[in-house]
C-alpha positions, 0 to 999 in steps of 0.5 A, a space after each residue: 500500500 501506499 501513502 501519498 498524493 496526486 499532484 505532481 508526484 502522482 502524475 508519475 505515481 498512480 501506484 507506480 514508482 521510480 527506482 533504480 538498479 544495477 541491471 538497469 544502469 541505475 544505483 543499486 541498493 543493499 538488499 541482503 535480507 535480515 534473517 532474524 526470526 519474525 514474531 511468533 504466531 498467536 496460539 489462539 485467535 483474538 477473543 470473539 474472532 469470527 472464525 471462517 467469516 473472513 478469507 485470505 491474508 492481511 499483510 501489514 507493517 507494524 507501526 512500532 518497528 516497521 517489520 512486515 507481519 501477516 495474519 491468516 484471516 480465516 483463523 485470526 492467527 499471525 503467521 511466522 515470518 523472517 524479519 523484513 523491516 524498513 521504514 513502514 512503506 509497503 506495496 503488495 501485488 493483488 496476489 502471491 507472496 511477494 512484496 516491496 517495502 521501503 528501506 528509508 527516506 527519499 534522497 534530495 532528488 526524490 528517489 526512495 529506496 525499497 526492496 523486493 522480497 518473497 515472504 515464503 523465501 526470505 533468503 531469495 534476493 529479488 533486488 533493491 531499487 530507488 523509486 521516484 517519489 517512492 511509489 511501486 507498481 505491481 502487475 495484477 499477477 504479481 510477476 512484474 514491477 514498474 517504476 520511474 527512476 532518474 530523469 524520469 526514465 521508466 523501468 519494467 522488471 519481471 522478477 528474476 530477470 533484468 529490468 526493461 527500460 520504458 520510454 516514459 514513467 508508467 502510470 499503471 498495469 492493465 488487467 492483462 499486464 500491459 504498461 500504461 502511461 499518462 501523457 497530459 490528458 491522454 491515457 496510453 497503453 503501449 503507444 495506443 490511446 485508450 481515452 482522452 480526458 478534459 484534464 491532466 491524468 494523475 492516477 489510473 487503475 485498471 479493473 478486472 472487468 476492463 473498467 478504468 478509474 482515473 484521477 484528474 489533477 488530484 481533484 476529480 475521479 472519473 470511471 470509464 466502463 469496459 466499452 470506453 464510455 464514462 459512467 461516473 464523474 466525482 468531484 472530490 471534497 477538499 479534505 481528500 484532494 491530493 490523496 491517492 485513492 484506494 479503489 474497490 475491486 468493482 470500481 464502485 467506491 474509493 477510500 482516501 487517507 486524510 493526512 491532515 486529520 488529527 490522528 489520521 482518517 480514511 474517507 470512503 466515497 461512492 463512485 456511482 454504483 456503491 452498495 453500502 454506506 457512503 460517504 463514510 469516515 473511519 479513524 485510522 492511518 490506512 485501509 484496504 479492501 478485501 479481494 472480493 470487495 465485501 470487507 474493509 480493513 482499517 489500521 486504527 491507532 491500536 488495532 486493525 478493525 474489519 468492517 462489512 461494506 453493507 453494515 455500520 459497525 465493526 465485525 472483527 478486531 485484531 490487536 496490532 498497531 499497523 502502519 500500512 495494509 494489503 489484503 490478499 486472497 491467501 
């Protein structure tokens, strides 16, 4: 997951990042994994955990020491991991056991170091890189990573292979893992224009059904259906303008981190077809949708709290101070 805004940074970001590596002619980052043992799993699930109600796993960075942790949600128990720790930034693909996590603050030129890792193979060295504005973009199958490096040169890396230089900074991967770019008000997929908006495109996410959600100048979201027609145009409230949206799997809602709110906060906004409670505010640092879009996890100050999208109150609480979250199918 990712904390940040649209604006100039998101014109390059869009859940994308810029980085550098020796295989791509850029600066390498020390990536030898820390082989200390991770936290022990809980012997039992937390009290009143709804066994079997939630599916998949929640990956998160611990807000106290930034180590990566994983909860198996069906049983409510933590999985043991080798120790992966950085600066609490986390980017995870929709599927698989790979992650990217931040190693430290960005340099003066805006390049932030991060490391790729496989949670099931802690000794595998998948590489360390530097990303412009500290944003990492994963392909839907979790096999590739794209980013932007110095002089706004883009890179696309298939894990285990060399990085491929791109003609520009990528803005996203399509549902079939092609590279997309935002050039002014045009969204391009490998050279072909797929849509033209009436403002500068600063964010794009491609959904499994062929729909596309774009951000315009950090102030508006638009949703385009598989047929290319615009089905929603949402002017964003001032308190979430400039925040990167966390789009639901069906493209019907988006959550926004409110960095200006005391203690943080997450606001859920209807994108025109949401069936649930919206608008809605959650106290917390970050949030994640379940892969099926039925549930929401929120990193509140002292616990990760789970909500059903169609009901008001929480249905489960897991005791951890989480900084950033990612929910995966297993």
